[in-house]
C-alpha positions as CSV (number, residue, x, y, z in Angstrom):
1,X,0.1,0.2,-0.1
2,X,0.9,3.5,-0.6
3,X,1.5,4.2,3.2
4,X,3.8,1.9,3.4
5,X,6.4,3.3,0.5
6,X,9.7,4.5,2.1
7,X,11.0,5.2,-1.1
8,X,9.6,7.8,-3.2
9,X,10.9,8.8,-7.4
10,X,12.2,12.5,-8.0
11,X,9.0,12.2,-10.1
12,X,6.2,11.0,-7.5
13,X,7.6,14.0,-5.4
14,X,7.4,17.2,-8.1
15,X,3.4,15.7,-8.6
16,X,3.0,15.7,-4.6
17,X,4.3,19.2,-4.7
18,X,2.9,20.1,-8.3
19,X,-0.5,19.3,-6.3
20,X,0.0,21.4,-3.1
21,X,1.0,24.6,-5.5
22,X,-2.0,23.9,-6.9
23,X,-4.5,25.9,-4.7
24,X,-2.5,29.1,-5.6
25,X,-2.8,28.3,-8.6
26,X,-6.4,28.5,-8.8
27,X,-6.8,31.4,-6.8
28,X,-4.7,33.3,-9.6
29,X,-6.6,32.3,-12.8
30,X,-10.3,32.6,-10.9
31,X,-9.8,35.6,-8.9
32,X,-7.4,37.4,-10.3
33,X,-6.1,37.7,-7.1
34,X,-4.1,36.0,-3.9
35,X,-5.0,35.7,-0.6
36,X,-3.6,33.4,2.8
37,X,-5.2,30.1,2.0
38,X,-2.1,28.4,0.2
39,X,0.2,29.3,2.7
40,X,0.7,26.2,4.3
41,X,0.6,24.4,0.9
42,X,3.7,26.5,-0.3
43,X,5.1,26.7,3.3
44,X,5.1,22.3,2.5
45,X,6.4,22.5,-0.7
46,X,9.2,25.1,-0.1
47,X,10.1,22.5,2.4
48,X,9.7,19.2,0.3
49,X,11.7,21.1,-2.5
50,X,14.5,22.3,-0.1
51,X,14.1,18.6,1.1
52,X,14.4,17.4,-2.3
53,X,17.9,20.0,-3.0
54,X,19.1,19.3,0.3
55,X,19.3,15.9,1.6
56,X,17.3,14.0,-1.4
57,X,20.3,15.1,-3.9
58,X,17.7,15.1,-6.6
59,X,19.5,18.4,-8.1
60,X,20.9,18.4,-11.7
61,X,22.2,21.4,-10.9
62,X,24.1,20.5,-7.1
63,X,24.7,16.7,-7.9
64,X,24.2,14.1,-5.8
65,X,25.4,15.9,-2.5
66,X,23.8,16.0,0.8
67,X,24.0,20.0,2.3
68,X,23.5,20.6,5.9
69,X,23.6,18.0,9.0
70,X,20.7,17.7,10.7
71,X,20.8,16.4,13.7
72,X,19.1,16.2,17.2
73,X,19.8,18.6,19.9
74,X,17.1,17.9,22.6
75,X,19.4,19.8,25.3
76,X,18.8,23.0,23.2
77,X,15.5,22.9,23.4
78,X,15.0,22.0,19.8
79,X,13.9,18.8,18.3
80,X,16.4,19.5,15.6
81,X,19.6,21.4,15.0
82,X,21.2,21.7,11.4
83,X,24.7,22.4,10.7
84,X,25.1,24.8,7.6
85,X,28.4,22.8,6.0
86,X,28.4,25.1,3.2
87,X,29.6,28.1,1.4
88,X,27.5,30.9,1.1
89,X,27.4,30.7,-2.7
90,X,25.8,27.3,-2.2
91,X,23.4,28.5,-0.2
92,X,23.1,30.3,-2.6
93,X,22.5,28.0,-5.4
94,X,20.8,25.9,-3.1
95,X,17.8,28.8,-2.9
96,X,18.1,29.3,-6.4
97,X,17.1,25.4,-7.2
98,X,14.4,25.1,-4.2
99,X,13.0,27.9,-6.3
100,X,13.0,26.8,-9.3
101,X,11.6,23.5,-7.7
102,X,8.2,25.4,-6.9
103,X,8.3,27.6,-9.9
104,X,8.2,24.7,-12.1
105,X,5.4,22.6,-10.0
106,X,3.3,26.4,-10.2
107,X,3.5,26.8,-13.5
108,X,2.3,23.0,-14.2
109,X,-0.6,23.2,-11.6
110,X,-1.5,26.7,-13.8
111,X,-1.5,24.9,-17.4
112,X,-3.3,22.1,-16.0
113,X,-5.4,24.1,-14.5
114,X,-6.1,26.7,-17.4
115,X,-6.2,23.2,-19.6
116,X,-9.0,21.8,-17.4
117,X,-10.9,25.1,-15.9
118,X,-14.1,23.4,-16.8
119,X,-13.7,20.9,-14.3
120,X,-11.8,22.8,-11.9
121,X,-15.3,25.4,-12.2
122,X,-17.6,22.0,-11.6
123,X,-16.0,21.2,-8.7
124,X,-15.6,24.4,-7.9
125,X,-19.6,24.9,-8.0
126,X,-20.1,21.6,-6.3
127,X,-17.9,22.7,-3.1
128,X,-20.8,25.7,-3.3
129,X,-23.6,23.8,-2.7
130,X,-21.7,20.6,-1.1
131,X,-18.9,22.0,1.5
132,X,-16.7,18.6,1.2
133,X,-15.9,16.7,-0.7
134,X,-14.2,13.6,-1.1
135,X,-11.5,11.9,-4.0
136,X,-13.6,10.2,-5.8
137,X,-16.2,12.9,-6.1
138,X,-14.1,14.9,-6.4
139,X,-12.4,12.6,-10.0
140,X,-16.4,11.7,-10.9
141,X,-17.4,15.3,-11.0
142,X,-13.6,16.4,-12.9
143,X,-14.6,13.4,-15.1
144,X,-11.8,11.6,-14.2
145,X,-12.2,7.4,-13.9
146,X,-12.1,6.3,-10.1
147,X,-8.6,5.7,-8.0
148,X,-8.5,2.0,-8.9
149,X,-9.2,2.4,-12.3
150,X,-5.6,3.6,-12.7
151,X,-3.6,2.0,-9.7
152,X,-0.6,0.8,-11.1
153,X,1.8,-1.8,-9.2
154,X,4.5,0.3,-7.0
155,X,8.1,-1.0,-6.6
156,X,7.0,-3.6,-4.1
157,X,4.2,-4.7,-6.5
158,X,1.5,-3.7,-4.4
159,X,-0.9,-1.4,-6.1
160,X,-1.1,2.1,-5.2
161,X,-2.7,5.0,-7.2
162,X,-1.3,6.6,-9.9
163,X,0.5,10.6,-9.0
164,X,0.5,11.0,-12.9
165,X,-3.0,11.2,-13.0
166,X,-5.3,14.6,-12.9
């Protein structure tokens, strides 16, 4: 099952960030304005991009390296302490790469929402009526197949939903 997996591909992580940036992209697309509503998603996407670059070595530009050591330092009153073991120049490159990843995911989310604007509007209108929708309801309203119909075997042979759909 998906929740039992310990590894994720760069493509899967990027797809997750794209979904996270969808709220901000939808705000701009529909209202031509942004609000604080997407703050948590932006924070989570930024943190994931930072981990991809600094912990997972998933940056073509910075290579297969880990930047910063994270250690448990309970006596300092914090759960984690990060030792910055890289130069200021590398810090600038890390920041640029994180921004590039998040911006690319935002642009992809905006492109997908623009292409599927009628589906976005249908889901939004249904939310105004019902207030809460589960994943299957969203898939049905948007005209996508049920989740089980697009499952693919995971790395361990278990089935899990594909992150490339929708």
